[in-house]
Structure formats: structure tokens, C-alpha cells
N, C-alpha and C positions, 0 to 999 in steps of 0.2 A: 370299700371303694378305693380304687387305685389313686393315691395322692398325686401321681404324675398328671392326672387329668386336669388338675388345677394349678400346676406348677407355674403357669404364666402369671397368675394373680395372687397366689396364696403366700402367707408368711413363710419364712425359712423353716425347714425341718431342723430339729436339734442337731443332727449330725453335720449340718452345714454351718453351724454357728461359729465354731473355732476358726475355720478357714476364712469366713467372711470378715471376722474381726481383724485378722491379720491383713487382709486386703485393704480394710479401712485405714489401718494404722500407717500404711505406706502411701496413702492418697494425699497429695498436697492440699487438695481442696478441703478435705476433712480436717487436716491439721490446722489450716487457716480458720475454719469455722469454730473449732474448739477453742483456739486461742483468742478469737474475737469475743465469744460468749463468756469464756472463763480466762480473763487476761492474766491471772496469777497462777495458772496451772503449771505444774512441773510435768513436762511432757514424758519424761522417762517413767515417773511414778504413775502417770495416767495410763501409759502404754502397758505397764506391768499389771495394773489393775484390770484393764480391758482384757488382757490375755488370759485371765483366770477363768473366764466364763465358758461353759460348755453347753448351756441350754438357754433358750429364749427367756424362760422365767427368771433364771439367775441374773441374766443381763438386764432384764426389765426391772426387777425388784432391787438389785444391788447397785446398778449403775444409772439407769435412766431415772428411776423414781427419786433417788436422793438429789440428782442434778436438777430435775424439773421442780421438785419441792423446794430446793434451796433458792432457785431463781424466783419462784412464786412468792416465797416468804419475804424476799427482798423487794418485791414489786406490788405486794398486796397487804392491806391492813389486817385482813383476817380471811380465813377460808372455813366456811361452815357447810354442813350438809344435813339433810333430813329425809324422811320417808323410807328409811331402811326396812321398815316392816313390810314393804311392798314386794320384797324379793326373798327367795329361799335358796339354800345351797343345793337343793336337789333338782333345780330347774334352770335351764339356760334361757336367756331372754335376748330379744332384739331391743336394745335401748335406742330409741329414736328421740333426738333432742334438737332444740334450736341450736344455731351455730353462731358463735361469737369470735372465737380465736382458733386459728388454723392448727396450732400445736396443742394449746392448753386444754381445750374442751375435753378431748379424749384422754389427755395426759393426766389431768387432775382427777377425772372419773376413775381411772385405773388405780391411782394412788389411794383414793378413798375406798374403793372396793377392796384393795389389798389390806388396808388398815382395819377393815371391818371383818376380815377373814374370808372374803369371797375371792373367787378366781378373777383374774383380769380379763378384759374383753379383747377380742380381735377388733381392729380399727379399720374402717373404710377410708381410703385416702385417694383423691383424684390423681391420676398419673401426670396431670398438667403441672403438679407441684414438684415433680421429680426432675428438677432442672439440671442436676448433675448426677452422674452414676452413683456417687457415694451416698446421695440422699436416698435413692432406692434401696441400697444395701442397709442403710441405717433404719429406715422405716420397716423393712421386712424383718429385721432383727427384733424390732419392737412390736411384733405381732400385728403388723398392718398388712392388709390386702389391697390390691390395686383396683380402682374403678377406672376403666378405660374411657377417656374423653376423646372428642375430636375424631371419632371413627365415621366412616361414610354411612349414609342412610341405609345402604344395602347391608352393611355389617352390623348395624345397631341392634337388630332383633337377636342375632346370634350372640353378640357380646352380652346383651342384657339377660338372655336366657342362661348363659354360662355363669354370670354373676348371681342370678337368682338360685341356681342349683347349688352354687358354692355356699351361699348364706344358709340355705336350708340344710345342707350337709354339715356345716359347722355347728349349727344349733342342735340338730336332731341326731347326728351320728357322732361327731366329735364331742358333743355335749359342752361346747364352749359358747359363751355369750358374745354378742357382736354389738359394736357401737356404730351408728349411722346417723349422719346429719339429716334433718328433715328435707333438705333441698340441696341442690348442687350450688356450692359457694355459700357465702354468708349473706344473711339478710342485711343489706347495707343500711336500711332504715329501721331495723329491729322489728319490723312488721312480720312476725314469724308465721309462715304458712307452709304446710307440708306439700311438697310437689307431687301432683297426682301421677306423673310419669314414673316417679320413684316407687310408688305403691303398685303400679301396674307391673313394674319390673319384678318386685318381690313376689308377685303372684304368677309369674311365668313358670314356676316349678312348684310342686310336681305337676305332671301332665294330666292328672286325674283330680276329681273333686271340684267344687265350686270356688269362685274367687275368694269368698270369705273363709271357706275351709282351708284353703292354702295359706291365707294370712294367719289364721288361728294357730297353725303349726309353728309360727315364729314367736309366740308368746310376747307380743309387743308391749313394752313398758315405756311410756313417755317420760322424758327427763327435761326439767326446766333449769337452764343455766343462767345465772344472773351475775353480771359484773357491774359494780357500782359505776366505774368509769371504763370506757373503751379507749385504750391508747391509740387505736387506729381511727378514731372518730373523725379527725380532721382529714385523713387520707380518703375516707369514704365520702365526706362532704365535697372534697375536691373532685372526686370521680363523678359525683352527681352533676357538678357544674360542667365538667368536661363533656359528659354525655349530653347534657342539655345544649351546649354550644356546638357540639359536633356529634350528631347521632351515630356516626360511623366509628367513634372513638372506641378503642379496645386497649385494655391494660397490656403492658409488656411483661415478659417473664420476670424482669428485674423488679417490677412492682410487687409481684407475689412474694419475692424474697424480702423486700422491704417491709411488707405487711407482717410476714413471719417474725422478722427481727423486732419491729416496733411492738407487736403484740406480746412477744416473749419478754422484752426488757422494759416496756413502759409501765407506768403506774396504773393499777387497776382498782385501788380502793378495796372495798369489801367484796367478797365472792361468796355466792351460795349455790349449791347444787341440791335440788330437791327432786326426789323420785316421785312420780305420780302413781296412780293405781293402774294395774294391768287392765287392758281394754277388752279381753276376750269375751267377758260376760255382757259387753255392750254391743256385740257385733251381730247377733242373730237377727234383730229387727232389720238390719241392712239387707239381709238375704231376700226380704220381701219387696225390695225396691226394684225398679227397672235396672237392667244391667248397666246402662249408661250412667245411672245415678249413683251406683254403688261406690265407685272410687272417690267421688266428691264427698259422700257421706262418711266414708272411712277417714278421709283427711280431716273432716270436721271434728270427728271424735278425738283424733290425736291432737289436733290444734287446741281444742277446748281444755284437754287435760294439761297441756303445756302452759296455756294462758292462765289457768287457775293456780299454778304453782310457782309463779315468779316470786322472787323476793324484791321488795321495793325499798328505795333509799330516798333521802330528801331531794336529791337531784331529779328523780323521776317525777315527784309531785310538783317541784318548782317548774320543770320544763313543761308539764301539762298546763299549769296555770299561765305561764308566760305565753305559750302557744295559743291558748284559748282566751287570753286576756280576761282571766277569771281569778277568783279567790276560793275556788271550790275546795282546795286542799291546804288552805292557809294555816290550818292547825297542825300540819305535818312538818313544818319547818319554821325556822326563825328568820328574822330580817338579816341577821349575820350570815346564815347559810345561803340565803338568796343572793346576797351581795357576793359571797365567795363563788357561787356558781356562775354569776354574771362575769366575774373576773376570769373564771376558768374558760368560759365560752370565748371571751375576747382573746385569751392566750392561745387557744387552739386555732381560732380563725387566723391569728397572726402567723401561725406556722405554715399556712397554705401559700405556696409559691406559684400563683397564677398572675399573668400580666393584667388580665381584665377581671380581677377578683370582684365578685358580686357579693359584698358582705351581707346585705339583707337576706339574699337567697341562701347563703351558706349558714347563716344563723338559724333560719327556719329548718334547714336540713338537720342541723345538730339538735335542735329542740325536738324534732320528730323522732330522732334516734332515741332520745332519753324519755320520751313520753308515750311512744307506741305500745310498749309493754303494758303500761298502766291502762291505756285506752282499750287494749284487747282484753285485759283482765276484767274491766268493768262490763264489757259486752258479754263475756263468758259468764259473769255473775248475774246477768240480766239487769244491770243497773244503767 
């Protein structure tokens, strides 16, 4: 298939890598961003290192991975992973995961895949995040493809079909895996639910076969991402109050940049990535349902697999008990840990700069963020 067909959304071809790196190195915005994230960087040495790369893989594995890993190790207590028996090197997958951090979710997954001897994935990223031209160049260097947002209703079907064809092409013809968040944007309250419109998009291609047959071609593998602490939790709580007080409120582009920055540089505690089980063998019963029910049933299968594979930390149990005024999980944490978490909540609420700050409301929103994963796990377990 002619790769030009997807040039508007696809990652760069390897023959474009060298020139794109040179364009980045003379971009003042890129220089500013690098020096902000890596304040001690020697720009001449950095430029010389960047200029060595001729392929996306070399750039990703030798430049991006060490940089992201170094930042993660400075801002996380540990990074663990499990469930590797669920994938094999002779099959490409569509990894669908919950979404916590704009940069690190896919970044850490690819570092883990590479460390286990697997190929890295292509990464879906919304074009709303490409605030500066250098960001688009950088993400396309890093095997990202663009999800077009903000198109007209008339254009939506065409854009979605193009995206669907590209994802099927990548998995079944390029034989590369793809990472995709289960919904547009992050679940602000950690109540992770797969967007049905996303699943409908995935099944727009090929133009033959049933809905489930098209989905099966993608070899969907759910992935559960757990961060002990979310550095952006107070920003999300602030947004909840802003939307409550003004239903017309919308984030500005600068807010997305701030979320990227805080997510990348803020403390995350322990991190766990757990691969669930492939879902293809659970999909045949869905074929028997009415067509209108099939998308919701597929979403439920993916959600259950994600919910069953979270990693839990004392803060999750404490938040659940505080929110429900219970002692259900009192054996999972100490009084000291509970006091430390209370102090953490107060500190995060203190960072919120709103004139009419509603502290009880903000506290509830933070508690929901830290307890919803546990709540969904209990439902998935039938408890």
C-alpha cells in the first residue's frame, strides 16, 4: 500500500529522520523546551548526539528512551510491570489502556517493551496537543500518528475511516503494534471507561465482515496503568470546579502544556504497568447480540480487563474509606499512612488557585480520583 496515502497522519519515514532532526535543532521553541526539561544540558553535545540518528528506532531507543527513563526515575519511587506472558513476538497488538499521563503512558510502555525484547508501538496522539510545529515533528519522530480533533461533523466520518484504515494497515501489513488510549483525553476522575465512539471508529475498516470480525483483526490487548500519585490531580480537581461553576468553561492550550509539564516532572510514587489477557476469545458471544448492543458489550469486555489488572497502593484504600466513611480496608494501611495522605490532600488543594475555592468539593474530587480504580475493581470482581 502506498505510504503517501497516510502521510498526513503517519509517523515519519526513516528517510525523513535526519532532515527533521536538523529542523528541530534550529527551532528556538525546541531549544527552550529542552533547556527547561534538562537545565544542565550542554546544547552542543546534545545537538551532536541528535545528529547521529538516521532511523526512528535509533532516535527512540537511544535518545527518547534514556531521556524519558531518566526523568521517570527522578520522579517515581519504582516502575514495575507484569503480564508479559500475554504477548508474543510473532503477533502485533492494539494495546488499549486507561490514560493517566499525556507523555508517559505510551513512553513508559515503549521503554518496557524494548527492555523485554519486543518492538515498540506506534502511538496515537491528538493533534490538539501539537501546539507548536516542533512538537508535531518530535512526536512523529517518536513513532506517533495523529488523531485529528475538532473537525466538522461532515468531515468526521471521512477522518475516522482514514484513521481506522491506518490502524488496521499498521497492525496487519506493517506488522507493528499500536498504543491507543481508551478514550479521548484522560479520565479526570480515574473512572476509566472505553469510549464507544472509539470502538466504532476501529471497526470502520475493512469494509467487509462483521463488526466483531473487524475488531478481531486488531488483536486488542487491554493494558492497566497505575500511578500511585498523579502530579496533575490538583489541576484536574480545579477543572472540575471550573466546569461546575461555569458549564461553558474550556481549557486553553496553555493548560495542556502545563499538564504535560507537571505530569512529566511531578512526583508519581510507584508505577505499575500490567498487561491483561487478549480479548479475541471473548468476542464471539457478542456477535449474537443486537447490533446496537455490540459496541457497549465490547467496551464492557475491555473495561473489565483493565479494571481487574490495576495495582493498588495505600492511598487507594485510604481514599475509598475516607470517601465512604468506612473502615473496609483498614488492614491495608497504617494510621501513619492515613495521616500522610491527609497531609498530601491538603497540600494539593493548597496549590489550587481559585478565588472561590470550594475546599470540601475539591477534597471529594481528589478522593474520587484515588478510589475509583478500587471501586471499579470490586465491581469487576463481583464484590
